[in-house]
C-alpha positions as CSV (number, residue, x, y, z in Angstrom):
1,M,-40.7,86.9,-196.5
2,E,-37.7,84.8,-198.3
3,G,-34.6,84.0,-196.5
4,S,-36.3,85.0,-192.7
5,Y,-37.4,82.4,-190.3
6,Q,-39.5,83.0,-187.2
7,L,-38.7,81.1,-184.2
8,R,-41.5,79.1,-182.6
9,K,-42.0,79.4,-178.7
10,N,-40.5,76.4,-177.8
11,E,-37.5,76.9,-179.7
12,M,-37.2,80.5,-178.0
13,I,-37.2,78.6,-174.8
14,K,-34.7,76.0,-175.7
15,M,-32.3,79.0,-176.8
16,S,-32.9,80.9,-173.4
17,E,-31.5,77.5,-171.7
18,W,-28.1,77.7,-173.7
19,K,-25.2,77.9,-171.5
20,L,-21.4,78.8,-172.3
21,H,-19.6,75.5,-171.7
22,K,-16.6,76.2,-169.1
23,P,-13.6,74.1,-169.8
24,T,-12.5,71.7,-167.1
25,P,-8.6,71.6,-166.3
26,D,-8.0,68.8,-168.4
27,E,-9.7,70.5,-171.3
28,E,-7.6,73.7,-171.2
29,P,-5.3,74.3,-174.5
30,G,-2.1,72.2,-174.1
31,A,-3.6,69.6,-171.7
32,I,-2.6,66.0,-172.6
33,I,-5.4,63.2,-171.9
34,E,-5.5,59.5,-172.4
35,V,-8.6,58.5,-174.4
36,A,-9.8,55.2,-175.5
37,I,-10.4,54.9,-179.2
38,S,-14.3,54.2,-179.7
39,S,-14.3,53.5,-183.1
40,I,-12.4,53.7,-186.4
41,Q,-14.0,54.6,-189.4
42,K,-12.6,54.2,-193.2
43,K,-13.3,57.3,-195.3
44,K,-11.9,58.8,-198.7
45,A,-9.8,62.0,-198.4
46,V,-12.5,64.0,-200.2
47,E,-15.1,63.2,-197.3
48,I,-12.3,64.5,-195.0
49,F,-10.7,67.4,-196.8
50,G,-13.6,68.3,-199.2
51,D,-12.1,70.0,-202.6
52,V,-8.4,70.5,-200.9
53,A,-7.8,66.9,-201.0
54,K,-4.5,66.0,-202.7
55,N,-5.6,62.5,-203.8
56,P,-9.3,62.7,-203.3
57,E,-9.8,58.8,-203.7
58,R,-7.0,58.1,-201.0
59,D,-8.5,55.7,-198.1
60,F,-8.0,57.3,-194.6
61,F,-8.7,55.5,-190.9
62,V,-10.7,58.4,-188.9
63,L,-10.0,57.4,-185.5
64,M,-13.0,58.4,-182.9
65,A,-13.1,59.0,-179.4
66,K,-16.1,59.6,-176.8
67,R,-16.1,63.1,-175.5
68,G,-19.2,63.2,-173.1
69,K,-21.9,61.9,-175.0
70,K,-20.6,62.6,-178.4
71,E,-18.2,60.9,-180.6
72,I,-15.5,63.1,-182.1
73,S,-12.6,62.5,-184.5
74,I,-9.1,62.9,-182.8
75,G,-7.0,62.0,-185.8
76,N,-6.4,60.7,-189.5
77,I,-4.2,58.2,-190.5
78,S,-3.8,57.3,-194.4
79,V,-4.1,53.7,-195.0
80,P,-0.6,52.4,-196.1
81,D,-0.2,51.1,-199.4
82,D,1.8,48.1,-198.1
83,L,0.9,47.3,-194.5
84,T,4.2,45.1,-194.0
85,N,6.2,48.2,-194.8
86,V,4.8,51.2,-193.4
87,H,7.1,54.3,-193.9
88,P,8.3,55.9,-190.6
89,K,7.5,59.3,-191.4
90,S,3.9,58.7,-192.2
91,N,1.2,59.1,-189.5
92,A,0.8,55.3,-189.7
93,G,4.2,54.8,-189.0
94,K,4.5,57.5,-186.4
95,F,1.4,55.6,-184.6
96,L,3.3,52.4,-184.8
97,A,6.3,54.0,-183.2
98,T,4.4,55.5,-180.4
99,Y,1.8,52.9,-179.6
100,G,3.8,49.9,-180.8
101,K,0.7,48.5,-182.8
102,A,-1.9,49.4,-185.1
103,P,-5.1,51.6,-184.1
104,R,-8.2,49.2,-182.8
105,A,-11.2,50.4,-180.8
106,G,-10.8,50.2,-177.0
107,M,-6.9,51.1,-177.3
108,K,-5.8,53.8,-175.0
109,V,-4.2,56.7,-176.9
110,K,-3.1,60.3,-175.9
111,V,-4.5,63.5,-177.2
112,Q,-3.6,67.2,-176.4
113,V,-6.2,70.0,-176.5
114,D,-5.2,72.3,-179.0
115,A,-5.7,76.3,-178.8
116,D,-9.5,75.8,-180.1
117,G,-10.4,73.1,-177.6
118,F,-10.1,70.2,-180.2
119,W,-8.5,67.1,-179.2
120,R,-5.5,66.1,-181.5
121,L,-4.1,62.7,-181.5
122,L,-0.3,62.7,-180.4
123,L,2.2,60.7,-182.3
């Protein structure tokens, strides 16, 4: 049959073990958590925003943090054209104003849990 898929027995067992995640108090919407940046990835805007990217070739730093065993994105900062003159209203400028220096792995930052349970970097 085209378009159909028959589950194998071992897949059915794994599916029967699924459990709904129950958020801890610090995962409730609005909670503010301090986390460490685990890594910083450099990506093009098109890789992050897809077809809706205003400037597809613009470089962004994607800040990552560990959430359990997974590494997740907590925020994007466009790479400033001039590192010695960062505009204060840009995300890079807001990051500098909030944390006093440029992002780096291991740095502690604050994130807020949004209504969908995702972590969003506080700037």
